[in-house]
N, C-alpha and C positions, 0 to 999 in steps of 0.2 A: 216507457209507456208514451205513446204518441197520442197527444190530446188535441182535438179540434175545438178551438175556442170560438163561441158565437156570441156577438155583442150586437144585439138589436136595439138601435137608437130610435128616436122619435120618428125619424124618416129614412135612416140609412141603416145597413147591415154590414158589419165588420167580421170577417172570417180570418181565423189564423191557425196554423198547424204548429204546435210547439212540441219539441222533442228535446227532453233533457235540458229544460229551461232556455232553450234556443228556438226562436221562430224561424221555421224553415220555409215557410210560404205564407202569404197573406194576401188579401184583396178587400175592396170595400164597394159595395153597391150603394151609391149616394141616393138613389130613389128606389127603396124597396118597398113593395106594395102589400107585404104581409104574407099570411100562411100560404096562399095559393101561388105566389111568385116564386117558383122553384129554380128558374134557370140560373140566377147567380150562385146558388148552393150546389146544384148539379155540375156546373162548369167547374168550380173550385174542386169538388170531390173528385173529378176526373184527373186532376193534377197530382193526387195523392195515392200512394200505394197501399196504404192502410189507415184505418183510424181505430184506436184501442179504446177511447172514450171520449165523451163530448162534454165539455163544460160552458154553461150558459151564464152570462151576467144578467142578474135580476136586480133591479134597484131596490125593491122594498120587500122584506121578509115578513113585515108585520110582526105582532108580538109573539108569535108561535115559533117562527123559523128563525132561529138566532145563529145558525152556523150552516155550512153547505150541505145539502142532502141530496141523495139519490131521488130522481124523479120517479114517482109512481102516481097512480090515479088519485090517491089521497092529497098528494102534494099539489097536483094541478088543480083539483077542486078548491083546496085551501086558497092558491094564488088567485084563482078567479073571483073567490069571495072578498079579497082585499084589493082589488083592482083600483078602486076609489083613492087608496091611499098614495097611489103614483099613477094617476090616469094617463099620463103621456107615455109612460114607459113600460109598466107592468103588462099591459096588454100586448105590446109588441114583443116582449120577451117570451110571453106565453105562445104567441105566433111563431116565434123562432123555434121554440121547443118542440111544437107540434110538427112543423116543416122538416126539420132535420130528423127527428125520430121517425117520421114516415119514410125518409130516405135510408136511414140506418137502422133498421129494426134490430132489436137484440144487442145494440152497442150501449153499455152503461152510460147514463145522462146524468149529470149533476148540475143542480142550480146553486150558483155562488151570489150571495146577496151583499149589496153595498152597505146595508144597515148592519151586518153581522159583526163586523170589527167594532162597533160602538154598542153592540147589545148589552154589554155588562158595565156600562157607565155607573159610577156610584149613585146610590139614590138622590143625593143632594144635587148632582149634576144633570140627572135625567128628568127631574120632577118639575112639572109646571106648578105654580102656585095658583091653582084653580080648585074650585070645590071638589073635595076628594071623592065624592059621589060621581062627578063627572069623569074623573081620571080613572075610576074603577069601571065605570059603565062603558066607556068608549076606548079604553086603553090609550088614554092621552098621555104621552111622554116624548121626550126629545129622543128621537131615533138616530140622527145623524146619518150622512151620506158619504160618498166617495171613499168608502172604507176600503175597497179592493186597491184603489191607488194609494191610500195612505199606508196600508199595511205593506206593500212593496216598497214604497218610498222609504219608510222608517228602517226596514231591514237592510236595503241597498244602502242607505246613507251611512248606518253603522259600519257596513263593511268598508265604505270608502275612507272612513277615518280610522279603521282598525281597531273598532271597539265592540265588545260584546253587548247585546241589548240589556243583559242584566243591570238594573239599577240606572240605565242610561235614560235621561230626562230630554225628550225630544218634542220640538214643536214642528209639525209638519203642515206645509202649506200647499194645498193642491189649488192651483191657480190657472183657470181657463175660462170658457165662456160661463161655465158653473164654477163656483170657488168655495173652499172651505179650509179652515184651519183646525187641526187636531192637537191635543195635548196628549202625549204618550209617554208613559213610564214603564220601564221594563218590557216594552214591547206591547203593552196593554193600553188601549184608548181609555183616558179617564175623563176627557171632556172634548167637546167640539162645537163649532159655531152653528152648524145647520141643526134644525130641531125636529118638529113633527113632520114638516115638509122641507124639501129644499129651497124654500123661500127665506128661511131665517139666516141671519149671519151678515157676511160680507156683501158689499155692492158687487154685482155681477154684470155680465154683458148686457142682458136685457131683464134681469131680475133685480128687484129693490133691495134685497136683504132686509134686515130688521127695520121695521117701521112701528112707531107707536100705535098699539091697537085702538087707541082713543081716536087718532087721526082716521083710521079706517072706518071707526064707527061714525064719525062725524061726516065722512063723504057718503055714507049710506044714509044717514038720517037728514043731512042738510045740504049736501052736494049734488044731489039728484043721480047719483051712481047706483047702479044695480050690482048684486053679487056677481053676475055674469062680467059686467064693466070692470070690476075691481080685479077679478080674477085675470082677465085678458091683460089689464094695464100692468099689474104687479108682476106678472109672469113674462110678458112679451114686449112692454113698452116702457119699462123703467130702466133702472140701472144706468150704466155708461151710455146706452142709446138714448134713455129719456133725457139725460142732463145734457147730453152733448148734441143731439140732433143728428148724429151719425148713426151707422149700422150697429154700434155698440162693440165691435171689434177693437180691442185696445190699439192695434196698429193705425187703424182709421182715427181714432181719438187723438193719438200722439201726432199723426200727420196734420190734422186740423189745429192742434195745440201749437205746433211749431209755425203754422202759418198766422199765428196771432188770434185765433179763435177764443174768445173769452169763455164761452160755454164749455168747450172742449177742455180748456185749461181746469176750469172749476171741477168738471166731472173727473179728471184725472187726480185732482187734489182730494176729492171726497173719496175716490177709491183708495189711494194711498193712506189717507188718514184713518179709514176704517181697518185697513189691513194691520197698520201699525198698532192700533188699539187692541185688535183681537189677538195678534201676537203676544202683546203684553199680558192679556187676560189669560191666555193659554199657559203663558210662563208662570203666573200665579198659580194656576191649577196644578201645575207639575212640581211646584215647590222649587223653582229654578230651572236652568236651561243648560245643557251640555252641547245639544246639536240643533241647529235651525236647517230644515230641509225645504228646498224649493223644487216643485214639479208641476207639471202641466204646461199647456202652451205658453202662458205668461211667465210662469216660474221658471221655465227653461230659456226663453227667448227675450225676456225684457230686462237687461242689466240695469237700466235706469230705475226700474221698481226696486230691484235688489239693493241697489246703492241708497236711495231714500230711505228704505226700510232700515238698513244697517246703521245709517248716520242717526237716525231718531233713536235707535235702540243701543247705542253704544254703551250707555251706562249699565247694560246687562253683560257686557264683554263681547258684543258682536262687532266685528271689524273685517272688512274685505280686502283682499288684494285688488286693487283697482284694475291693473292691467289683465289679470287673470279673469276677473268678473267680466271685463269688457268683451272677451272673446269666447266665453264659455256658453254652449248651448246643450251640452250633455253631461254624463256623470263625470263630477269633478268637484274637489274640494276648492272652494274659492276664497278661504279664510286668509288673512294676514298671518304671516308666520307668527307663532306665539300667541295668538288670539285665545281668549279664555274659552269662548264658545266657538265651535267649528260650524261653518256654514257651507253646506253643500248643494249643488244642482244634481238631480236625478231625473233621468228620462223616464217619463211615465210609462208603465207597462202593466195595465191591468191584465192583459193576456197571460203574462208570466204567472201572476198571483192566481189567476182562475185555473191554470193548468197546474200549478202546485196544489191547490185545494182539491181540485178533482182527482189527481193522483192519490192524495192522502185518503179521501172518501172510498174511492174505489178499491184500494189496497186493504182497507178495513173490512 
């Protein structure tokens, strides 16, 4: 089954044709204007001989959509009703669904959700300690994100070390502009760092990660900040960018750090500290660790980050082969021979996971 994978980001549109788990063609429109901007899609479709199904990445499935589904009018209406849960991404995903469906009428279309992998977190891991009436009224819970990436990375990581997922305790790190860590046992997510929104958890390129809610309230009540000010700052002006004064791209932070920039050095230290801490927390949730997975732009291309994480977590049995780690940017076991915990780098492939889930749904 040849699956067209559509990933509509906040400004870009990624298209890929996946055939038997192999991407045979792909393209990215860096400036995609939305539903009426059909040229990038039509140009890509002209390169393909056929499309059997379409799989769309949708960031948020809300409390109702907890697994990939065939798209129909009811699904579209529900996704429109929860757009505020992922205001930057869900409207764009809907625009992509409408645009591609208009060009490929009759082709089965599946929505695959980043939240689905974490949909069945244990109650203790997903519940906020808020008034229970609030949680019931508004569906407040920890949803978790990057599920498509984590699901693929965990499965591929297990393959790299020749282990079955059954009973395997994995800590998966998706590290890019957005970043999260997931605790996975037996292939199932049991904890993760992101919560009701993608703001919770790790320090990210421009996002703050977890911040004391009392601090946010103080800024509202005494700092002269409005909700709009805080929303913009926490999402777009914080994280590595806010601390370092750079773009927030880790490569820029490391360049400034190497030049002796104190702020960039602190930003990097804060990023690594929080990453170490959350890996430790996820290890506690899994009840131990057999496999540490690094994926995403930073996970794949920042050997210094991997080294510092491993050094601080050596008491867990994590140890890297320094020579292998230094040159690895794609699928590979980078552990020291005989290390108790295996550490692998996995090339991120949300497209493969979306195609896999689309085939499963359509075949059913």
